[in-house]
N, C-alpha and C positions, 0 to 999 in steps of 0.2 A: 504494500500500500504506500502510495506517495504521500509524504508528510513534509510540509514546507514550514520552516520556523522563522518567525519574526522576533521583534524585541518583546512584545507582550502577547502576541497571538500565535496560534498554531493553525495551519490550514491542512486539512486532510479530507480524503474522500468520505462521504457519508455511507454508512452501512445500515442494515435494517434495524440493528439494535439502537440506533440513534432516534428511532421513530418517536418514542415518548417525549424526549426533549424537544425534538423538531416540531411535533404537533403542538406542544404547549406554547412554544414561541409563536408559531404561525397563528394559532387561535387568538392569542393575546393581541396580535398585530394585524388582524384582518382589515381594520379600517385604515391603518397606517400604510399597508402595502397594496391593497387591492386597486387603489386608484392609479397605481403605476405599473400594473401587470396586465398581460393579455387576458381576455375572457376565456374561461375554461370551455372547451368545445362541448356542445350538447352531447350527452351520453357518455362523456369521458368520466372515468372514476375520479372521485374526490381524494386526491393524494393526501390532503390534510387529515382526513378522517379514516382513510382506508389503509391499514398497515400493509396489505398485499400490494396495493397500488404504489405505496411508498417503496416497497421492496423492489418492484419492477422498475421504478424510477432510478433507484440505486444501481440496479443491474444494467440499465440502459446507459447510465453515466460511465460505468466501468467499461462497457463495450465501446463507447465513444473514445475513451482513452486508449483502449487496445488498438482501435482503428486510426488513432491520431487525429481525430476530427473534433474532439472536445475534451475539456479537462475541468471537472466540477469539484469544488471543495467546500466543506463547511468551515466556518470561522469559529474558532474556539478560544475563549479567554478563561484562564485558570480552570481549564478542563470542562467549562460549560459552553454549550452551543449557543451562538448569538447571531448567526447570519450565514449567508452564502456568497461565494464569489466564483465565477467560472470564466473559462476561455471557451468560446463557442465559434462555430462556423469557420473552423481552421481551413484555410485554402492554401495549397502548396503551389508547385509550378512557379511561374514568374511573379505571383502575387505574394506568397509567404505571409499571409495576413490572417488576423482573427479579431474577434470582438471580446471585450470584457463586460460582464454584467455583474451586478452585486445588489445585495440588500442587507439591512442590519435591523436587529431588534430595536424598537423605538427606545426602550429602556437603556440601551447602550449607545444610542446616537449621541454625537457630540464629543466622543472620546478619541476620535481620529483612528479608530480601529480599521475602518475601511480604507483610508488613505495608506495606512501601513500595509494592509493586505494587497492593495494594488501594486505597491512597490515590490513586495515579496513575489507576487505573481509575475510581474514584469521581468524580474531577474530570471525566474524559471523559464519564461517564454523566450527571452532573448539568449540566455546563456545555455540552457539545456535543450529547448525545442528548436532553436535556430530560426525563430520567426523573424521577419523583418519589420512588421508593422502591427501595432495594436490600436484598436479603435474603441471608443466608448461613446454611445449615443444616449442623450439625456433630454427628456421633455423640458422645454425652456423654464417652465414655472416650478420645476422640481429643484428648489434652491438647496435643499440638504444634499442631494446627489451632486449638484454642480459644485458645492463647496469642496467635495472630495477631490475633484480634478483641478480646481483652482489652487488648493493647498499644494498640489504637486506641480503646478505651473505647466500642465499639459497644453499642447497647442490646440486652440480652437480653429476648426476648419470650415465653419459655416453651418447653416441650418438646412436640413433635408426636410422638405415639405411632405406632410402626410406620410411619414416614414414607416411607422409601425402601428398596428392595431393595438390599442391599449384601453382596457376596460370598455370595449365596444365602440371606440372612436379612433379614427385614423389621425394620429398625433404627429405634429412636427417634432423633430429632434435636433438639438445642437450636437454636432459631431466634434469629438476631441480625438487626438491621436498622439502617439509616440512611436518613433521608429528606432531601428537598431543603431542608426547614427546618433540619434538623440541619446540613446542609452550609453553608447560609448563615451559621449561627452558629459552626460549628467548622472549616469548610474552610480558612480562612487559617492557623489554628494547626496543623492537620494537615499542610498543605503546607509550612509553615515547619519543622516538626519532621522530616518524612520525605522531602521532595522538593527544596525549594529549596537551593541551595549554602549551606554553613555558613561 
């Protein structure tokens, strides 16, 4: 199992035994998170309430990692689950690009755990997976999510109109990116600020 270590956080793949913790956090955060997430397809199992569906989700994430098309991680602080971060839609060939998505327990928001997780994941993506580009797309009014990328000074590359279906609406997204060249230039400073012991 891949485990990535930050200064205060641990990123690791979720397994079916994480379901009770995961469900508790998701239940508590339904209003905090649902306005930023795609609508669950009609007839699809409710992953939050169905342990078997959660287990299938974990297996699917493991399969994505085996195929090299996605890498999903739970965010853990002091051994407790508090959110997720993932690399998705990995494209190889001349593109060598992927997307980062994340969410955090509202009770843990404001502690910069997600910014730390993005740096840990970027190091993995550029130094272990040999990706060239990571992108993060955020709904403009999602100020909490935008603070994550602003703290890291990721490059804003414009707004994609009606980019993703979120909670039943085709939403515009501001797109941010970091490339391998940026990482070569700024990675050591980002790691010193967010990951290495102080």
